[in-house]
Backbone as JSON Lines, residues from 0, in Angstrom:
{"i":0,"aa":"X","n":[0.53,-1.21,0.2],"ca":[0.0,0.27,0.24],"c":[0.89,1.29,0.21]}
{"i":1,"aa":"X","n":[1.97,1.47,0.61],"ca":[2.77,2.4,0.68],"c":[3.78,2.71,-1.38]}
{"i":2,"aa":"X","n":[3.58,1.59,-1.63],"ca":[4.13,1.89,-3.15],"c":[2.98,3.16,-3.42]}
{"i":3,"aa":"X","n":[1.56,2.33,-3.07],"ca":[0.1,3.42,-4.17],"c":[0.56,4.5,-3.78]}
{"i":4,"aa":"X","n":[0.73,4.74,-2.29],"ca":[0.19,6.01,-2.15],"c":[1.85,7.13,-2.08]}
{"i":5,"aa":"X","n":[2.93,5.97,-2.68],"ca":[4.28,7.07,-2.69],"c":[4.21,7.09,-4.31]}
{"i":6,"aa":"X","n":[3.28,6.51,-4.77],"ca":[3.2,6.92,-6.71],"c":[1.92,8.04,-6.65]}
{"i":7,"aa":"X","n":[0.51,8.09,-5.88],"ca":[-0.32,9.25,-5.83],"c":[0.47,10.24,-5.32]}
{"i":8,"aa":"X","n":[0.87,10.23,-4.43],"ca":[2.19,11.66,-4.37],"c":[2.96,12.3,-5.27]}
{"i":9,"aa":"X","n":[3.33,11.44,-6.04],"ca":[4.49,11.64,-6.74],"c":[3.88,12.24,-8.06]}
{"i":10,"aa":"X","n":[2.4,11.58,-8.26],"ca":[1.66,12.25,-9.59],"c":[1.0,13.51,-9.06]}
{"i":11,"aa":"X","n":[0.8,13.89,-8.08],"ca":[0.11,15.48,-7.42],"c":[-1.16,15.1,-7.45]}
{"i":12,"aa":"X","n":[-1.69,16.1,-6.65],"ca":[-3.34,16.4,-6.59],"c":[-3.74,17.0,-7.83]}
{"i":13,"aa":"X","n":[-3.51,17.1,-8.73],"ca":[-4.43,18.07,-9.63],"c":[-4.35,16.94,-10.48]}
{"i":14,"aa":"X","n":[-3.21,15.88,-11.0],"ca":[-3.58,15.16,-12.34],"c":[-4.76,14.08,-11.53]}
{"i":15,"aa":"X","n":[-4.25,13.25,-9.9],"ca":[-5.66,12.54,-9.25],"c":[-6.62,12.73,-8.89]}
{"i":16,"aa":"X","n":[-6.92,14.22,-9.43],"ca":[-8.17,14.63,-8.99],"c":[-8.59,14.58,-10.35]}
{"i":17,"aa":"X","n":[-8.61,15.05,-11.56],"ca":[-8.42,14.81,-12.75],"c":[-9.27,13.55,-13.09]}
{"i":18,"aa":"X","n":[-7.61,12.61,-12.42],"ca":[-8.26,10.83,-12.83],"c":[-9.38,10.43,-11.94]}
{"i":19,"aa":"X","n":[-9.96,11.09,-10.85],"ca":[-11.02,10.14,-10.32],"c":[-12.01,11.18,-11.08]}
{"i":20,"aa":"X","n":[-12.44,11.78,-12.21],"ca":[-13.64,12.62,-12.64],"c":[-14.1,13.7,-12.16]}
{"i":21,"aa":"X","n":[-12.49,14.06,-11.57],"ca":[-13.26,15.66,-10.91],"c":[-13.44,15.89,-9.77]}
{"i":22,"aa":"X","n":[-13.47,14.85,-8.57],"ca":[-13.93,15.07,-7.68],"c":[-13.28,15.03,-6.62]}
{"i":23,"aa":"X","n":[-13.77,15.12,-5.4],"ca":[-12.7,15.14,-4.05],"c":[-12.24,16.07,-3.92]}
{"i":24,"aa":"X","n":[-11.94,17.26,-4.51],"ca":[-11.13,18.62,-3.98],"c":[-11.64,19.25,-3.03]}
{"i":25,"aa":"X","n":[-11.0,19.58,-1.85],"ca":[-10.87,20.95,-1.26],"c":[-10.87,21.94,-1.47]}
{"i":26,"aa":"X","n":[-11.76,22.87,-0.65],"ca":[-11.72,24.0,-1.11],"c":[-9.95,24.9,-1.47]}
{"i":27,"aa":"X","n":[-9.8,25.19,-2.14],"ca":[-8.34,25.92,-2.39],"c":[-7.8,27.04,-1.38]}
{"i":28,"aa":"X","n":[-8.98,27.59,-0.38],"ca":[-8.4,28.29,0.72],"c":[-7.95,27.57,1.62]}
{"i":29,"aa":"X","n":[-7.76,26.17,1.64],"ca":[-6.91,25.56,2.38],"c":[-5.28,24.5,1.56]}
{"i":30,"aa":"X","n":[-4.49,25.52,2.08],"ca":[-2.86,25.99,1.5],"c":[-2.44,25.11,2.31]}
{"i":31,"aa":"X","n":[-0.99,24.89,2.03],"ca":[0.19,24.47,2.75],"c":[1.07,25.83,3.39]}
{"i":32,"aa":"X","n":[1.04,25.03,4.82],"ca":[2.18,26.26,5.36],"c":[3.56,26.71,4.32]}
{"i":33,"aa":"X","n":[4.1,25.08,4.17],"ca":[4.97,25.14,3.61],"c":[4.58,24.8,1.73]}
{"i":34,"aa":"X","n":[5.39,25.6,1.01],"ca":[4.31,25.41,-0.69],"c":[5.12,24.09,-0.71]}
{"i":35,"aa":"X","n":[6.43,23.8,-0.68],"ca":[7.04,22.77,-0.99],"c":[6.29,21.18,0.09]}
{"i":36,"aa":"X","n":[5.48,20.97,0.09],"ca":[5.07,19.86,1.26],"c":[4.14,18.81,0.33]}
{"i":37,"aa":"X","n":[4.64,17.89,0.35],"ca":[3.7,16.47,-0.14],"c":[3.44,16.07,0.93]}
{"i":38,"aa":"X","n":[2.03,15.2,0.36],"ca":[1.42,14.64,1.94],"c":[0.51,13.32,0.95]}
{"i":39,"aa":"X","n":[0.75,12.29,1.38],"ca":[-0.28,11.1,0.66],"c":[-0.36,9.64,1.74]}
{"i":40,"aa":"X","n":[-1.99,9.65,2.34],"ca":[-2.06,8.96,3.37],"c":[-3.08,8.39,3.86]}
{"i":41,"aa":"X","n":[-3.83,7.69,4.69],"ca":[-4.65,7.27,4.83],"c":[-5.45,8.55,6.17]}
{"i":42,"aa":"X","n":[-6.85,8.72,5.58],"ca":[-6.9,10.08,6.97],"c":[-7.62,9.16,8.71]}
{"i":43,"aa":"X","n":[-7.52,9.77,9.14],"ca":[-7.89,9.75,10.88],"c":[-8.92,11.17,10.68]}
{"i":44,"aa":"X","n":[-10.31,10.86,10.89],"ca":[-10.87,12.2,10.83],"c":[-11.32,13.12,11.97]}
{"i":45,"aa":"X","n":[-11.45,13.74,12.16],"ca":[-11.6,14.4,13.55],"c":[-12.62,15.92,13.35]}
{"i":46,"aa":"X","n":[-13.8,15.65,14.01],"ca":[-14.32,16.95,14.12],"c":[-14.06,17.48,15.66]}
{"i":47,"aa":"X","n":[-13.98,18.84,15.56],"ca":[-13.91,19.71,16.81],"c":[-14.81,20.76,16.68]}
{"i":48,"aa":"X","n":[-15.15,21.3,18.08],"ca":[-15.65,22.26,18.27],"c":[-14.87,23.7,18.13]}
{"i":49,"aa":"X","n":[-15.76,24.6,17.43],"ca":[-15.0,25.98,17.09],"c":[-14.11,26.46,18.28]}
{"i":50,"aa":"X","n":[-12.85,26.9,18.31],"ca":[-12.43,27.66,19.84],"c":[-12.19,26.24,20.59]}
{"i":51,"aa":"X","n":[-11.69,25.59,20.16],"ca":[-11.39,23.86,21.26],"c":[-10.27,23.13,20.41]}
{"i":52,"aa":"X","n":[-9.87,22.66,21.04],"ca":[-8.53,21.21,20.21],"c":[-8.61,20.38,21.14]}
{"i":53,"aa":"X","n":[-9.02,20.07,22.24],"ca":[-8.91,18.11,23.11],"c":[-9.53,17.39,21.78]}
{"i":54,"aa":"X","n":[-9.95,17.47,20.94],"ca":[-10.51,16.25,19.86],"c":[-9.12,15.91,19.22]}
{"i":55,"aa":"X","n":[-8.11,16.98,19.12],"ca":[-7.13,16.92,18.24],"c":[-5.93,16.55,18.73]}
{"i":56,"aa":"X","n":[-5.91,16.13,20.78],"ca":[-4.83,15.68,21.28],"c":[-5.21,14.24,21.23]}
{"i":57,"aa":"X","n":[-6.78,14.11,21.21],"ca":[-7.37,12.54,21.84],"c":[-6.83,11.76,20.14]}
{"i":58,"aa":"X","n":[-6.74,12.64,19.22],"ca":[-6.64,11.99,17.75],"c":[-5.24,11.58,17.73]}
{"i":59,"aa":"X","n":[-4.38,11.71,18.19],"ca":[-3.23,11.8,17.86],"c":[-2.98,10.18,18.58]}
{"i":60,"aa":"X","n":[-3.66,10.02,19.72],"ca":[-3.32,8.38,20.04],"c":[-3.92,7.6,19.56]}
{"i":61,"aa":"X","n":[-5.25,8.09,17.93],"ca":[-5.45,7.63,17.7],"c":[-5.03,6.84,16.16]}
{"i":62,"aa":"X","n":[-3.62,7.47,16.18],"ca":[-3.27,7.31,14.81],"c":[-1.72,6.5,14.5]}
{"i":63,"aa":"X","n":[-1.68,6.0,13.76],"ca":[-0.58,5.15,13.46],"c":[0.33,5.7,12.32]}
{"i":64,"aa":"X","n":[1.57,5.43,12.59],"ca":[2.25,5.03,11.59],"c":[2.09,5.79,10.23]}
{"i":65,"aa":"X","n":[2.15,7.05,9.5],"ca":[1.82,7.14,7.85],"c":[0.25,7.98,7.75]}
{"i":66,"aa":"X","n":[-0.7,7.7,8.88],"ca":[-1.58,8.48,8.96],"c":[-1.95,10.07,8.97]}
{"i":67,"aa":"X","n":[-2.65,10.73,8.5],"ca":[-2.8,11.42,8.23],"c":[-4.07,12.59,8.36]}
{"i":68,"aa":"X","n":[-3.69,13.17,9.89],"ca":[-5.11,14.0,10.4],"c":[-5.91,15.08,9.61]}
{"i":69,"aa":"X","n":[-6.83,14.65,9.26],"ca":[-7.91,15.35,8.6],"c":[-9.2,16.17,9.84]}
{"i":70,"aa":"X","n":[-8.71,16.92,9.95],"ca":[-9.56,18.05,10.97],"c":[-10.89,18.9,10.17]}
{"i":71,"aa":"X","n":[-12.2,18.99,10.8],"ca":[-12.74,19.57,10.67],"c":[-13.37,20.49,12.15]}
{"i":72,"aa":"X","n":[-12.62,21.88,11.48],"ca":[-12.79,23.19,12.88],"c":[-13.71,23.84,12.32]}
{"i":73,"aa":"X","n":[-14.25,23.3,11.42],"ca":[-15.79,24.57,11.09],"c":[-15.12,26.02,10.45]}
{"i":74,"aa":"X","n":[-14.38,25.82,9.63],"ca":[-13.61,27.01,9.13],"c":[-13.59,28.17,10.08]}
{"i":75,"aa":"X","n":[-13.21,27.3,11.54],"ca":[-12.68,28.79,12.7],"c":[-11.58,29.18,12.28]}
{"i":76,"aa":"X","n":[-11.03,30.38,12.45],"ca":[-10.22,30.88,11.97],"c":[-9.7,32.08,12.92]}
{"i":77,"aa":"X","n":[-10.46,32.03,14.25],"ca":[-9.8,32.92,15.69],"c":[-9.21,32.22,16.25]}
{"i":78,"aa":"X","n":[-8.86,30.97,16.42],"ca":[-7.92,30.39,16.97],"c":[-6.96,29.3,17.16]}
{"i":79,"aa":"X","n":[-5.86,29.48,16.95],"ca":[-4.98,27.88,16.39],"c":[-5.28,26.68,16.82]}
{"i":80,"aa":"X","n":[-6.38,25.77,16.64],"ca":[-6.06,24.3,16.97],"c":[-5.14,23.8,17.14]}
{"i":81,"aa":"X","n":[-4.01,24.29,15.99],"ca":[-2.65,23.15,16.33],"c":[-1.75,24.1,16.54]}
{"i":82,"aa":"X","n":[-0.65,23.85,17.2],"ca":[0.47,24.68,16.97],"c":[2.25,23.37,17.18]}
{"i":83,"aa":"X","n":[3.14,24.0,17.42],"ca":[4.44,23.24,18.09],"c":[4.24,22.22,18.96]}
{"i":84,"aa":"X","n":[3.51,22.19,20.2],"ca":[3.4,21.2,21.02],"c":[2.65,19.98,20.33]}
{"i":85,"aa":"X","n":[1.46,20.33,19.64],"ca":[1.32,19.39,18.98],"c":[1.75,18.37,17.75]}
{"i":86,"aa":"X","n":[2.12,19.11,16.62],"ca":[3.54,18.85,15.73],"c":[4.33,17.55,16.28]}
{"i":87,"aa":"X","n":[4.86,18.47,17.63],"ca":[5.91,16.87,17.91],"c":[5.28,16.02,18.39]}
{"i":88,"aa":"X","n":[4.02,16.07,19.1],"ca":[3.45,14.89,19.59],"c":[2.89,14.04,18.27]}
{"i":89,"aa":"X","n":[2.84,14.9,17.23],"ca":[2.08,13.67,16.14],"c":[3.47,12.75,15.39]}
{"i":90,"aa":"X","n":[4.52,13.99,15.33],"ca":[5.64,13.26,14.5],"c":[6.43,12.23,15.77]}
{"i":91,"aa":"X","n":[6.03,12.1,16.95],"ca":[6.6,10.8,17.73],"c":[5.61,9.95,17.27]}
{"i":92,"aa":"X","n":[4.31,10.0,16.96],"ca":[3.77,8.53,16.66],"c":[3.41,8.4,15.39]}
{"i":93,"aa":"X","n":[4.15,9.38,14.11],"ca":[4.76,8.47,12.74],"c":[3.72,9.38,12.36]}
{"i":94,"aa":"X","n":[2.85,10.28,12.28],"ca":[1.97,11.25,11.25],"c":[2.67,11.7,10.3]}
{"i":95,"aa":"X","n":[1.76,11.45,9.6],"ca":[2.38,11.9,8.3],"c":[2.46,13.3,8.01]}
{"i":96,"aa":"X","n":[1.0,14.05,8.48],"ca":[0.78,15.5,8.4],"c":[-0.48,15.67,9.06]}
{"i":97,"aa":"X","n":[-1.24,17.06,8.46],"ca":[-2.21,17.52,8.87],"c":[-3.06,18.59,7.93]}
{"i":98,"aa":"X","n":[-4.76,18.02,7.86],"ca":[-4.97,18.62,6.71],"c":[-6.39,19.62,7.6]}
{"i":99,"aa":"X","n":[-6.38,20.92,8.18],"ca":[-7.29,21.47,8.81],"c":[-8.23,22.56,8.37]}
{"i":100,"aa":"X","n":[-9.61,21.82,8.62],"ca":[-10.34,23.39,8.06],"c":[-10.55,23.99,9.4]}
{"i":101,"aa":"X","n":[-9.16,24.95,9.36],"ca":[-9.62,25.9,10.26],"c":[-8.27,26.56,10.54]}
{"i":102,"aa":"X","n":[-7.66,26.99,11.59],"ca":[-6.28,27.68,11.68],"c":[-4.94,27.12,12.51]}
{"i":103,"aa":"X","n":[-4.27,27.41,12.19],"ca":[-3.12,27.04,12.8],"c":[-1.88,28.39,13.37]}
{"i":104,"aa":"X","n":[-0.94,27.7,15.26],"ca":[-0.14,29.15,14.94],"c":[1.32,28.0,15.01]}
{"i":105,"aa":"X","n":[1.79,29.17,15.35],"ca":[3.59,28.64,15.79],"c":[4.12,27.68,14.89]}
{"i":106,"aa":"X","n":[3.93,28.69,13.16],"ca":[4.13,28.22,11.93],"c":[6.2,28.37,12.09]}
{"i":107,"aa":"X","n":[6.27,29.05,12.47],"ca":[7.93,29.55,12.64],"c":[8.34,27.62,12.95]}
{"i":108,"aa":"X","n":[7.89,27.56,13.76],"ca":[8.24,26.16,14.83],"c":[7.89,25.1,13.66]}
{"i":109,"aa":"X","n":[6.85,25.53,13.56],"ca":[6.0,24.04,12.67],"c":[7.02,24.19,11.34]}
{"i":110,"aa":"X","n":[7.35,24.78,10.7],"ca":[8.22,24.82,9.48],"c":[9.4,24.6,9.57]}
{"i":111,"aa":"X","n":[9.99,24.93,10.83],"ca":[11.45,24.4,11.44],"c":[11.31,22.69,11.62]}
{"i":112,"aa":"X","n":[10.06,22.1,11.78],"ca":[10.16,20.64,12.33],"c":[9.66,19.9,10.59]}
{"i":113,"aa":"X","n":[9.35,20.34,9.88],"ca":[9.19,20.13,8.39],"c":[8.01,18.91,8.5]}
{"i":114,"aa":"X","n":[6.99,19.56,9.38],"ca":[5.27,18.68,9.51],"c":[4.91,18.89,8.43]}
{"i":115,"aa":"X","n":[4.19,18.49,7.81],"ca":[3.3,19.06,6.2],"c":[2.25,19.16,7.03]}
{"i":116,"aa":"X","n":[1.83,20.75,6.47],"ca":[0.63,21.12,7.19],"c":[-0.19,21.91,6.0]}
{"i":117,"aa":"X","n":[-1.76,21.43,5.84],"ca":[-2.56,22.39,5.06],"c":[-3.29,22.94,6.02]}
{"i":118,"aa":"X","n":[-3.74,24.29,5.59],"ca":[-4.9,24.7,6.81],"c":[-5.12,26.09,5.88]}
{"i":119,"aa":"X","n":[-6.8,26.67,6.66],"ca":[-7.05,27.17,6.15],"c":[-6.49,28.86,6.78]}
{"i":120,"aa":"X","n":[-6.18,28.65,7.41],"ca":[-5.65,29.98,8.06],"c":[-4.63,29.94,9.03]}
{"i":121,"aa":"X","n":[-4.31,30.91,9.78],"ca":[-3.03,30.72,10.64],"c":[-3.84,32.47,12.18]}
{"i":122,"aa":"X","n":[-3.63,31.72,13.11],"ca":[-4.19,32.83,14.13],"c":[-3.6,32.44,15.34]}
{"i":123,"aa":"X","n":[-2.72,33.91,15.99],"ca":[-1.57,34.23,17.11],"c":[-3.1,33.8,18.51]}
{"i":124,"aa":"X","n":[-4.3,33.01,18.25],"ca":[-5.02,33.08,19.23],"c":[-4.89,31.85,19.78]}
{"i":125,"aa":"X","n":[-5.19,31.06,21.02],"ca":[-5.0,29.72,21.36],"c":[-6.53,29.23,21.66]}
{"i":126,"aa":"X","n":[-6.6,27.92,22.05],"ca":[-8.0,27.53,21.85],"c":[-8.2,26.61,22.99]}
{"i":127,"aa":"X","n":[-9.22,26.12,23.76],"ca":[-9.58,25.65,24.63],"c":[-9.63,24.26,24.61]}
{"i":128,"aa":"X","n":[-9.53,23.48,26.02],"ca":[-9.38,22.2,25.73],"c":[-10.56,21.73,26.52]}
{"i":129,"aa":"X","n":[-11.56,21.15,26.38],"ca":[-12.65,20.84,26.86],"c":[-14.18,19.59,26.35]}
{"i":130,"aa":"X","n":[-13.87,20.23,24.87],"ca":[-14.87,19.16,23.91],"c":[-13.91,17.79,23.4]}
{"i":131,"aa":"X","n":[-14.69,17.07,23.74],"ca":[-13.86,15.74,22.85],"c":[-13.7,15.36,20.99]}
{"i":132,"aa":"X","n":[-15.16,16.26,20.77],"ca":[-15.41,15.91,19.56],"c":[-15.58,15.12,19.23]}
{"i":133,"aa":"X","n":[-15.41,14.46,18.27],"ca":[-15.66,12.94,17.59],"c":[-14.54,12.73,16.69]}
{"i":134,"aa":"X","n":[-13.85,10.97,16.69],"ca":[-12.59,10.93,15.8],"c":[-13.38,9.44,15.21]}
{"i":135,"aa":"X","n":[-12.56,9.8,13.58],"ca":[-13.22,8.37,12.94],"c":[-14.45,8.31,12.2]}
{"i":136,"aa":"X","n":[-15.12,9.65,12.73],"ca":[-16.45,9.16,11.96],"c":[-16.3,9.86,11.11]}
{"i":137,"aa":"X","n":[-17.58,10.02,9.71],"ca":[-17.27,10.55,8.81],"c":[-17.31,11.91,8.84]}
{"i":138,"aa":"X","n":[-16.98,12.76,8.02],"ca":[-16.99,14.51,8.3],"c":[-17.26,14.9,6.88]}
{"i":139,"aa":"X","n":[-17.86,16.22,6.63],"ca":[-17.97,16.85,5.51],"c":[-16.82,17.74,5.71]}
{"i":140,"aa":"X","n":[-16.08,18.47,4.9],"ca":[-15.13,19.58,4.35],"c":[-15.43,19.84,3.02]}
{"i":141,"aa":"X","n":[-16.31,21.14,2.71],"ca":[-16.66,22.04,1.34],"c":[-17.02,20.88,0.15]}
{"i":142,"aa":"X","n":[-18.32,20.23,0.88],"ca":[-19.14,19.54,0.5],"c":[-18.47,18.17,-0.18]}
{"i":143,"aa":"X","n":[-17.19,17.49,0.82],"ca":[-16.69,16.42,0.49],"c":[-16.43,15.75,1.36]}
{"i":144,"aa":"X","n":[-17.15,14.34,1.39],"ca":[-16.84,13.61,2.72],"c":[-15.88,12.62,2.39]}
{"i":145,"aa":"X","n":[-15.49,13.09,4.08],"ca":[-14.07,12.23,4.2],"c":[-14.7,10.85,5.29]}
{"i":146,"aa":"X","n":[-13.96,10.28,5.08],"ca":[-14.04,8.97,6.0],"c":[-12.74,8.51,6.61]}
{"i":147,"aa":"X","n":[-13.13,8.1,7.72],"ca":[-11.67,7.33,8.11],"c":[-11.11,6.57,7.24]}
{"i":148,"aa":"X","n":[-9.6,6.55,7.03],"ca":[-9.52,5.65,6.08],"c":[-9.58,5.99,4.17]}
{"i":149,"aa":"X","n":[-10.4,6.99,4.09],"ca":[-9.87,7.75,2.56],"c":[-9.0,8.35,2.29]}
{"i":150,"aa":"X","n":[-7.83,8.45,1.17],"ca":[-6.87,8.72,1.16],"c":[-6.66,9.77,1.11]}
{"i":151,"aa":"X","n":[-5.91,10.92,1.59],"ca":[-5.97,11.83,1.31],"c":[-4.41,12.32,0.32]}
{"i":152,"aa":"X","n":[-4.31,12.89,-0.98],"ca":[-3.51,13.31,-1.19],"c":[-3.59,15.15,-1.5]}
{"i":153,"aa":"X","n":[-2.12,15.66,-1.2],"ca":[-2.19,16.89,-0.99],"c":[-0.69,17.54,-1.18]}
{"i":154,"aa":"X","n":[-0.37,18.35,-1.93],"ca":[0.73,19.58,-2.48],"c":[0.04,20.75,-2.81]}
{"i":155,"aa":"X","n":[1.05,21.34,-3.45],"ca":[0.88,22.69,-3.66],"c":[-0.59,23.38,-4.83]}
{"i":156,"aa":"X","n":[-0.75,22.23,-5.42],"ca":[-2.04,22.58,-6.24],"c":[-3.15,22.63,-5.31]}
{"i":157,"aa":"X","n":[-2.98,21.67,-3.98],"ca":[-4.6,21.61,-3.57],"c":[-4.41,19.51,-2.55]}
{"i":158,"aa":"X","n":[-6.11,20.26,-2.41],"ca":[-6.11,18.75,-1.72],"c":[-6.8,17.59,-1.92]}
{"i":159,"aa":"X","n":[-7.03,16.46,-2.34],"ca":[-7.91,15.96,-2.91],"c":[-8.25,14.47,-1.93]}
{"i":160,"aa":"X","n":[-9.61,14.01,-1.75],"ca":[-9.64,12.57,-0.96],"c":[-10.2,11.98,-1.96]}
{"i":161,"aa":"X","n":[-9.76,10.75,-1.37],"ca":[-9.51,9.31,-2.9],"c":[-10.49,9.06,-1.64]}
{"i":162,"aa":"X","n":[-11.56,8.2,-2.25],"ca":[-12.06,6.76,-1.37],"c":[-11.53,5.93,-1.22]}
{"i":163,"aa":"X","n":[-11.69,5.22,-0.01],"ca":[-11.16,4.01,-0.17],"c":[-11.44,2.46,-0.76]}
{"i":164,"aa":"X","n":[-10.72,2.39,-1.06],"ca":[-10.99,1.2,-2.52],"c":[-11.03,1.34,-3.83]}
{"i":165,"aa":"X","n":[-10.76,2.97,-3.64],"ca":[-10.64,3.48,-5.31],"c":[-9.37,3.81,-5.98]}
{"i":166,"aa":"X","n":[-8.41,3.54,-4.39],"ca":[-7.12,3.97,-4.98],"c":[-5.9,3.58,-6.13]}
{"i":167,"aa":"X","n":[-6.45,2.03,-6.23],"ca":[-6.03,1.19,-7.42],"c":[-6.22,1.91,-8.76]}
{"i":168,"aa":"X","n":[-7.52,2.25,-9.1],"ca":[-8.31,1.98,-10.18],"c":[-7.74,4.12,-10.51]}
{"i":169,"aa":"X","n":[-8.0,4.21,-9.55],"ca":[-7.08,6.2,-9.86],"c":[-6.21,6.4,-9.71]}
{"i":170,"aa":"X","n":[-4.97,5.68,-9.12],"ca":[-3.57,5.6,-9.86],"c":[-3.5,4.62,-11.08]}
{"i":171,"aa":"X","n":[-4.02,4.19,-11.5],"ca":[-4.04,3.55,-12.73],"c":[-4.79,4.72,-13.98]}
{"i":172,"aa":"X","n":[-5.34,5.61,-13.36],"ca":[-6.43,6.17,-14.53],"c":[-5.31,7.42,-14.25]}
{"i":173,"aa":"X","n":[-4.62,7.74,-12.93],"ca":[-3.97,8.8,-12.94],"c":[-2.53,8.4,-14.13]}
{"i":174,"aa":"X","n":[-1.63,7.37,-13.96],"ca":[-0.66,7.23,-14.76],"c":[-1.13,7.69,-16.07]}
{"i":175,"aa":"X","n":[-2.09,6.72,-16.58],"ca":[-2.53,7.03,-18.02],"c":[-2.79,8.47,-18.06]}
{"i":176,"aa":"X","n":[-3.27,9.29,-17.48],"ca":[-3.39,10.83,-17.76],"c":[-2.13,11.19,-17.93]}
{"i":177,"aa":"X","n":[-0.7,10.83,-16.85],"ca":[0.19,11.43,-17.22],"c":[0.84,10.8,-18.53]}
{"i":178,"aa":"X","n":[0.7,10.3,-18.8],"ca":[1.06,9.26,-19.89],"c":[0.63,9.96,-21.3]}
{"i":179,"aa":"X","n":[-0.75,10.33,-21.89],"ca":[-1.34,11.13,-22.78],"c":[-0.61,12.77,-22.64]}
{"i":180,"aa":"X","n":[-0.43,13.25,-21.49],"ca":[0.55,14.39,-20.97],"c":[2.02,14.5,-21.94]}
{"i":181,"aa":"X","n":[2.53,13.19,-21.28],"ca":[3.69,13.54,-21.56],"c":[3.91,13.42,-23.51]}
{"i":182,"aa":"X","n":[2.91,12.86,-23.66],"ca":[2.96,12.53,-25.6],"c":[2.15,13.89,-25.71]}
{"i":183,"aa":"X","n":[1.72,14.53,-25.48],"ca":[1.12,16.25,-25.73],"c":[1.73,16.82,-25.91]}
{"i":184,"aa":"X","n":[3.19,16.86,-24.6],"ca":[4.42,17.65,-24.72],"c":[5.35,17.96,-26.03]}
{"i":185,"aa":"X","n":[5.0,16.58,-26.29],"ca":[6.48,15.65,-27.14],"c":[5.84,16.3,-28.48]}
{"i":186,"aa":"X","n":[4.35,16.53,-28.55],"ca":[4.03,17.31,-29.77],"c":[3.92,18.42,-30.01]}
{"i":187,"aa":"X","n":[3.44,19.17,-28.81],"ca":[4.07,20.31,-28.93],"c":[5.02,21.05,-28.93]}
{"i":188,"aa":"X","n":[6.2,20.42,-28.33],"ca":[7.39,20.98,-28.86],"c":[7.66,20.72,-30.2]}
{"i":189,"aa":"X","n":[6.97,19.58,-31.24],"ca":[7.07,19.41,-32.54],"c":[6.2,20.22,-33.75]}
{"i":190,"aa":"X","n":[5.43,21.17,-32.81],"ca":[4.94,22.51,-33.38],"c":[3.6,21.88,-33.37]}
{"i":191,"aa":"X","n":[3.23,20.97,-33.05],"ca":[1.69,20.87,-32.25],"c":[0.51,22.18,-31.85]}
{"i":192,"aa":"X","n":[-0.3,21.82,-32.01],"ca":[-1.02,23.25,-30.97],"c":[-1.85,22.59,-30.53]}
{"i":193,"aa":"X","n":[-2.32,23.44,-28.75],"ca":[-3.23,22.79,-28.47],"c":[-4.66,23.0,-28.85]}
{"i":194,"aa":"X","n":[-4.72,23.58,-29.9],"ca":[-5.74,23.77,-30.22],"c":[-6.61,22.56,-30.64]}
{"i":195,"aa":"X","n":[-5.56,22.36,-31.53],"ca":[-6.03,20.8,-31.98],"c":[-5.86,19.57,-31.8]}
{"i":196,"aa":"X","n":[-4.84,19.53,-30.53],"ca":[-4.85,18.62,-29.59],"c":[-5.82,17.9,-29.01]}
{"i":197,"aa":"X","n":[-6.56,19.67,-28.34],"ca":[-7.91,19.63,-27.3],"c":[-9.32,18.87,-28.86]}
{"i":198,"aa":"X","n":[-8.8,19.31,-29.67],"ca":[-10.14,19.51,-30.42],"c":[-11.08,20.35,-30.21]}
{"i":199,"aa":"X","n":[-10.4,21.83,-30.35],"ca":[-10.73,22.83,-29.96],"c":[-11.47,23.71,-30.84]}
{"i":200,"aa":"X","n":[-11.77,23.25,-31.81],"ca":[-12.36,23.91,-33.3],"c":[-12.7,23.11,-34.46]}
């Protein structure tokens, strides 16, 4: 399975999104803290109340090496639900990265640690630790349903969710798309036009 994840990560989120029928893309507002970050792995889903991050502390305990925490904080941007302490805790357990529909803080420290984070925003403000939220249940971010075990592919182009069980089919189609585009590039460098290649006239 790790070979599949590595291949999907190498192909990239845009190609994977196209290969699976242009579905599964999260909002372009969710961006990498470090533009060079690339991420692929199975999701551990978390739903946390805005302004609270207890669920994130608890979720780390559920993670296995290579898992990606996918957190719905309902787009709350006035409190950083994730910071450097949680990053250290996640890295110790082998968590591959974080996708959060919300905000983070301690950005400089996180960048120094090299932990891939894709977030909707950054906030200097802290959060409470009162509500356990939910872990492992289906969540919806930007009208995309994400289950624990769904495959996350993320890079500077964006974040796309691949339903568990479809990753091999998606990988095959993504490779076919890459081969087609490689052929197009050769033809373009030989004088062909994109209008002709895409039958635009």
